[in-house]
C-alpha positions, 0 to 999 in steps of 0.5 A, a space after each residue: 148805301 142801302 137801308 133795310 128794316 127788320 121786326 120781331 116779336 115773341 111771347 114772354 113765357 115761363 121756363 125760358 131765360 130772357 136774352 136780348 142783343 146777346 145778353 142774358 137779362 135776369 127776369 122771371 120770364 123768357 122769350 119763346 121762339 125756336 131759337 133763343 128768341 132774342 127779338 132784338 137780334 132777330 130784327 137786326 138780322 132781318 134788317 141787314 138782310 133786307 138792306 142787302 135785298 136777301 130773303 128774311 131770317 125764316 128762309 135762312 133759319 127755318 123755324 121748323 129746322 131742328 138745327 136751330 132749336 134753341 140756337 144763339 141768335 148771335 150765332 145766327 147773326 154771325 152767319 148773316 154777317 158772313 153772308 153779307 160779306 161774301 156778297 160784297 156788302 159791309 155794315 155801316 150801322 144799325 139802330 134798334 128800338 125794343 118794345 117792352 113793358 118790362 124788365 127795364 132794358 136801359 141798364 143792359 144796353 151798353 153790353 149789347 152794343 159792345 157785344 153786337 159791335 164786336 160780332 158785326 165788326 163795327 164800333 159800338 157807337 154805330 149801334 143804337 139801341 133804345 127802349 120804350 113801352 107800348 103805354 099799356 096797350 095791346 099784348 105788348 102793353 099787357 107785358 105778354 111779349 117783347 118786340 123789336 124794330 131795327 133799321 140797318 145801313 149797309 154799303 153795297 158791292 162796287 158797281 151795284 
């Protein structure tokens, strides 16, 4: 078994939709970024890649590559899953904490778990998603952005 940790943060900006865990969340601001800015999914990708000792998402999906402008992070996560499968890894579970003052994430967690579980081919019960605030401290506490931290556990290839 191998564990990996992922982290991502993006600013909240006007004129973008807010996507977390592949779910559109009604809010007047969205996450900036080259792709759809889904920090939750980005953190999961980096955690999975780290568990497999592979380079980070910026290496696989460079932010200056026009192919990924506005890309669905779920599509990128699918590519990460395929890469891990080709290397002989299977995904055991993921656990994510979203750090945001607003909006409330809890009402959308079940949909996120269902969608991510289907994409990763694991039970939604193997996906933990929690939300917390930054208690008003720093740029996250001022509501200027959203961050996510993820941990993933994968089973390595035989003989690894």
